[in-house]
Each structure stands twice: as structure tokens, then as C-alpha cells.
C-alpha positions in Angstrom: 94.9 -131.2 -116.1 94.9 -133.2 -112.9 96.9 -136.0 -114.5 99.5 -133.6 -115.9 99.9 -131.9 -112.5 100.3 -135.2 -110.7 102.7 -136.6 -113.3 104.8 -133.5 -112.9 105.2 -134.3 -109.2 102.9 -131.5 -107.9 100.8 -132.0 -104.8 97.1 -131.9 -105.6 94.0 -131.2 -103.5 91.0 -132.2 -105.6 87.5 -131.2 -104.4 85.6 -133.6 -106.5 82.3 -135.4 -105.8 82.6 -139.1 -106.5 79.0 -139.6 -107.1 79.4 -142.0 -110.0 81.6 -145.2 -110.0 83.3 -144.2 -113.2 84.5 -141.0 -111.7 86.1 -142.8 -108.8 87.7 -145.3 -111.2 89.0 -142.5 -113.4 90.6 -140.7 -110.5 92.1 -143.9 -109.1 93.6 -144.7 -112.6 95.2 -141.3 -112.7 96.3 -140.8 -109.1 97.0 -144.3 -107.5 100.5 -144.6 -108.8 101.3 -141.6 -106.7 100.9 -141.1 -103.0 97.1 -140.7 -102.8 94.7 -140.1 -99.9 90.9 -140.1 -100.5 88.8 -138.4 -97.8 85.1 -138.6 -97.4 83.3 -135.6 -96.2 79.8 -136.0 -94.9 77.3 -133.5 -93.5 73.5 -133.2 -93.2 71.8 -131.8 -96.3 70.6 -128.6 -94.5 74.2 -127.8 -93.5 75.3 -128.5 -97.1 72.7 -126.1 -98.4 73.6 -123.5 -95.9 77.3 -123.7 -96.9 76.5 -123.5 -100.6 74.3 -120.4 -100.0 77.3 -118.7 -98.3 79.8 -119.6 -101.1 80.3 -117.6 -104.2 81.5 -120.7 -106.0 78.2 -122.6 -105.8 74.6 -122.1 -106.9 71.3 -123.1 -105.3 70.7 -126.9 -105.6 74.2 -127.9 -106.5 74.8 -129.7 -103.2 71.5 -131.6 -103.4 72.4 -132.8 -107.0 75.8 -134.0 -105.8 74.5 -135.7 -102.7 75.4 -139.4 -102.6 73.4 -141.6 -100.2 76.1 -144.0 -99.3 76.1 -146.4 -96.4 78.2 -145.2 -93.5 
């Protein structure tokens, strides 16, 4: 779906956790031929859990499972 949207010339905003190397490589393979900007968003785990509790699109524990402990 994302590849088709990008190929059609649409602008995309993709909210996607890149917690595994293959996910990043897959997105780069699809999106790099186009004008692509990757943005890292970081926040403390308690803030992430507060935000997921306030959001109807997430469930308890989802943020913790998606957390990546990457060097800054």
C-alpha cells in the first residue's frame, strides 16, 4: 500500500516503528528513490505510556513492546 501510494506520486506520512533492521531496509527500498525524510521521535517510557493511555488507537503495553533502546 505504501509503495503504491509513493509510486503514484502521493506524499506519505508513515508512523512506523523501525524496531528491526529489516523493517528499515524494507522502507528504504520502497521510499528512497523518492524524496524521503526519516524522523526519529524519542521520549521517556512513562510519557509514551501516558500517551498510549490517552489514545484510542493504542492498547496497554504497545509502546513498551515497540521501544527501541538505541544509542543517542
